[in-house]
C-alpha positions as CSV (number, residue, x, y, z in Angstrom):
1,M,47.5,-90.9,-47.2
2,K,45.6,-92.9,-44.7
3,K,48.8,-93.4,-42.8
4,G,49.3,-89.6,-42.5
5,I,45.7,-89.2,-41.3
6,L,46.3,-91.8,-38.6
7,V,49.4,-90.1,-37.4
8,V,47.6,-86.7,-37.1
9,V,44.8,-88.4,-35.2
10,A,47.2,-90.2,-32.9
11,L,49.1,-86.9,-32.2
12,A,45.9,-85.0,-31.4
13,F,44.8,-87.8,-29.0
14,A,48.2,-87.7,-27.2
15,L,48.1,-84.0,-26.8
16,A,44.5,-84.2,-25.4
17,V,45.7,-86.6,-22.8
18,I,49.0,-85.0,-21.8
19,A,48.1,-81.3,-21.9
20,P,46.0,-81.2,-18.8
21,A,48.9,-82.5,-16.8
22,F,51.0,-79.4,-17.7
23,A,48.1,-76.9,-17.5
24,D,47.8,-74.5,-14.6
25,D,45.5,-75.4,-11.8
26,S,42.0,-74.1,-12.1
27,P,40.9,-71.2,-9.8
28,Q,39.0,-73.8,-7.7
29,E,42.0,-76.0,-7.4
30,K,44.2,-73.0,-6.5
31,A,41.8,-72.0,-3.8
32,E,41.8,-75.6,-2.4
33,T,45.7,-75.7,-2.3
34,K,46.1,-72.3,-0.5
35,A,47.0,-72.5,3.1
36,P,44.3,-71.3,5.6
37,L,44.8,-67.8,7.0
38,R,46.0,-67.5,10.6
39,K,44.6,-64.9,12.9
40,E,46.6,-63.7,15.9
41,L,45.7,-61.3,18.7
42,V,48.9,-59.5,19.8
43,Q,49.3,-57.7,23.2
44,L,51.8,-54.9,22.8
45,K,54.1,-54.0,25.7
46,Y,55.4,-50.6,24.8
47,L,54.3,-49.9,21.2
48,R,50.8,-48.5,20.5
49,W,48.6,-48.9,17.6
50,G,48.8,-46.2,15.0
51,G,49.9,-45.2,11.5
52,G,53.6,-45.9,12.0
53,L,53.1,-49.4,13.4
54,N,50.4,-50.1,10.7
55,S,52.8,-49.1,7.9
56,F,55.6,-51.2,9.4
57,I,53.4,-54.3,9.6
58,Q,52.0,-53.9,6.1
59,T,55.4,-54.6,4.6
60,Y,55.2,-58.2,5.8
61,L,51.7,-59.0,4.7
62,S,50.3,-60.5,1.5
63,R,47.4,-59.1,-0.4
64,E,45.1,-61.2,1.7
65,G,46.7,-60.0,5.0
66,R,45.1,-57.6,7.4
67,V,46.0,-55.8,10.5
68,T,43.5,-53.9,12.7
69,G,43.5,-52.3,16.1
70,G,41.9,-54.0,19.0
71,P,39.6,-52.7,21.7
72,K,42.6,-50.8,23.2
73,D,45.6,-49.2,21.5
74,D,47.9,-51.8,23.0
75,V,46.2,-54.7,21.2
76,I,46.3,-55.5,17.4
77,V,44.8,-58.3,15.3
78,I,46.9,-59.8,12.5
79,S,45.4,-62.1,9.8
80,D,47.4,-63.6,7.0
81,Y,49.1,-66.8,5.9
82,P,50.9,-68.5,8.8
83,E,54.4,-67.8,7.6
84,N,53.7,-64.1,7.2
85,V,52.1,-63.8,10.6
86,E,55.1,-65.5,12.1
87,K,57.4,-62.9,10.4
88,V,55.3,-60.1,11.8
89,L,55.4,-61.5,15.3
90,Q,59.2,-61.8,15.1
91,A,59.5,-58.2,13.9
92,I,57.3,-56.9,16.7
93,R,59.3,-58.8,19.3
94,Q,62.4,-56.9,18.1
95,I,61.0,-53.4,18.2
96,D,58.5,-53.7,21.1
97,V,61.1,-53.1,23.8
98,K,61.4,-50.6,26.6
99,P,62.4,-47.2,25.3
100,A,65.8,-46.0,26.4
101,D,66.0,-43.6,29.4
102,L,68.1,-40.5,28.9
103,Q,69.4,-37.7,31.0
104,F,70.4,-34.2,29.7
105,S,72.2,-31.4,31.3
106,V,71.2,-28.0,29.9
107,Q,73.2,-24.8,30.5
108,L,71.8,-21.3,29.6
109,V,74.6,-18.8,29.1
110,L,74.4,-15.1,28.5
111,G,77.0,-13.5,26.3
112,S,77.2,-9.7,26.6
113,D,79.3,-6.7,25.5
114,E,79.4,-5.7,29.1
115,P,79.9,-7.7,32.3
116,E,76.6,-8.9,33.9
117,K,76.3,-8.3,37.6
118,G,75.1,-11.2,39.8
119,A,75.7,-13.9,37.2
120,E,78.1,-16.8,37.6
121,G,81.0,-16.8,35.2
122,M,82.4,-20.0,33.5
123,P,86.2,-19.4,33.2
124,N,87.2,-23.0,33.2
125,D,84.5,-24.5,31.0
126,P,86.1,-25.9,27.8
127,V,83.1,-25.1,25.7
128,M,83.1,-21.5,26.9
129,R,86.8,-21.2,26.0
130,E,85.9,-22.3,22.5
131,L,83.0,-19.9,22.3
132,R,85.3,-17.0,23.3
133,N,87.3,-17.8,20.2
134,L,84.3,-17.9,18.0
135,L,82.0,-15.1,19.3
136,K,82.8,-11.5,20.0
137,Y,81.1,-11.0,23.3
138,K,83.3,-9.5,26.1
139,S,81.8,-11.5,28.9
140,Y,79.9,-14.8,29.5
141,S,77.9,-15.7,32.5
142,L,75.8,-18.7,33.5
143,L,72.1,-17.9,33.9
144,D,70.9,-21.4,34.8
145,T,71.6,-25.1,34.8
146,S,69.0,-27.8,34.6
147,V,69.0,-31.6,34.5
148,I,66.2,-33.2,32.5
149,R,65.2,-36.9,32.5
150,A,63.7,-38.0,29.2
151,T,62.5,-41.1,27.3
152,D,63.4,-42.1,23.8
153,D,61.1,-40.7,21.2
154,V,59.0,-38.8,23.9
155,R,58.9,-35.0,24.1
156,S,59.9,-33.4,27.4
157,R,59.6,-29.8,28.5
158,V,61.0,-27.8,31.4
159,R,61.1,-24.2,32.6
160,I,64.5,-22.7,33.0
161,G,66.0,-19.3,33.8
162,N,66.3,-17.2,37.0
163,K,62.6,-16.3,36.7
164,A,61.6,-19.5,34.8
165,E,61.0,-17.2,31.8
166,F,62.4,-19.7,29.3
167,S,60.8,-22.8,28.1
168,F,63.0,-25.6,27.0
169,K,61.6,-28.6,25.0
170,I,63.4,-31.6,23.7
171,L,62.5,-34.7,21.6
172,P,65.3,-37.3,21.7
173,K,65.7,-40.3,19.5
174,V,68.4,-42.9,20.1
175,I,70.2,-44.2,17.0
176,R,72.2,-47.4,17.6
177,D,74.4,-49.6,15.4
178,E,76.8,-52.4,16.3
179,K,79.5,-50.0,17.4
180,T,78.2,-46.7,18.4
181,S,75.2,-44.8,19.6
182,L,74.0,-41.3,18.8
183,I,71.2,-39.2,20.2
184,S,69.2,-37.3,17.6
185,L,67.5,-34.2,19.1
186,E,64.8,-31.8,18.2
187,V,65.4,-28.8,20.5
188,G,63.4,-25.7,21.1
189,L,63.9,-22.7,23.4
190,S,61.3,-19.9,23.8
191,Q,61.0,-16.9,26.1
192,T,57.8,-15.7,27.8
193,Q,57.7,-12.0,28.8
194,V,55.2,-10.0,30.7
195,V,54.2,-6.8,28.9
196,F,51.7,-4.0,29.5
197,P,50.5,-2.9,26.1
198,N,49.6,0.8,25.6
199,G,49.8,1.6,29.3
200,A,47.3,-1.0,30.3
201,T,47.1,-2.2,33.9
202,K,46.5,-5.8,32.8
203,A,49.5,-7.7,31.7
204,D,49.8,-9.8,28.5
205,Y,52.2,-12.7,28.1
206,V,54.2,-12.7,24.9
207,T,56.1,-15.8,23.9
208,T,59.1,-15.6,21.5
209,D,60.8,-18.5,19.8
210,L,64.5,-18.2,20.3
211,I,66.0,-21.5,19.2
212,D,64.4,-24.2,17.1
213,T,66.8,-26.8,15.6
214,T,67.8,-30.4,15.2
215,L,71.1,-32.0,15.9
216,S,72.9,-35.2,16.8
217,I,75.2,-35.6,19.8
218,K,77.4,-38.4,21.1
219,P,76.5,-39.6,24.7
220,G,78.7,-37.7,27.1
221,D,79.7,-34.9,24.7
222,K,78.8,-31.3,25.5
223,T,77.5,-29.3,22.5
224,V,76.4,-25.8,21.8
225,V,72.9,-26.0,20.5
226,G,72.5,-22.5,19.3
227,V,72.8,-18.8,19.9
228,S,69.9,-16.3,19.9
229,K,70.5,-12.5,19.9
230,L,68.8,-10.4,22.6
231,D,68.4,-6.7,23.2
232,G,69.2,-5.6,19.7
233,G,72.2,-7.8,19.3
234,D,74.5,-6.6,22.1
235,K,73.6,-9.7,24.1
236,G,73.3,-13.4,23.1
237,L,71.6,-16.3,24.7
238,I,73.6,-19.5,24.3
239,L,72.2,-23.0,24.9
240,I,74.6,-25.8,25.7
241,I,73.5,-29.4,26.2
242,S,75.1,-32.8,27.1
243,G,73.3,-36.1,27.3
244,K,73.7,-39.7,28.2
245,I,71.8,-43.0,27.8
246,I,70.9,-44.6,31.1
247,E,71.3,-48.3,30.7
């Protein structure tokens, strides 16, 4: 009996000695072993502080990490464990690059059931030959051609038409992978007309949205963006675009 009691006592003593060695560190010990936070002031080249960049950086940070805007929108402050801050800096270096420059050629074509006087025809244009097979208009004439310089992910706008009565806007976004590049576009075309309501002598300006769409094109390809009917349907305004990336 005494021998059994001695064994139990000895076992309890051994556990009391060994257990702390396998126990988790106390909160104080954990705090002492954590790496100190690193704070980094980052000067941005082309990016600007905002919701999109904030969300992007947050994916690299720990619970203790913070990112805030600086005194200007081209400065941010990052605070986190050193390895996380380094990951953020590497990611920013990859995306904080000069936006691509682009150039677009825009053609505004009028399709009509009757020939249009004074307008330039397009008999040899391959896109127009294709349109003649798809659309039922009897004649096609070129109203205007415009060249637009744009920047990746920046909206551009230009007035086109014989009387600059049409407003063309474009928001391009370059999509690249290892083999190909595409240009994603948000395109809008509207028309501003001068009207005299109810016989008034003072003119009003009425703007009508004609085309509002998104599409993707390959650099160098010519694409029909859309067709908008005019004058009750016997005429159609056709928007054609081609674009390229200027390296």
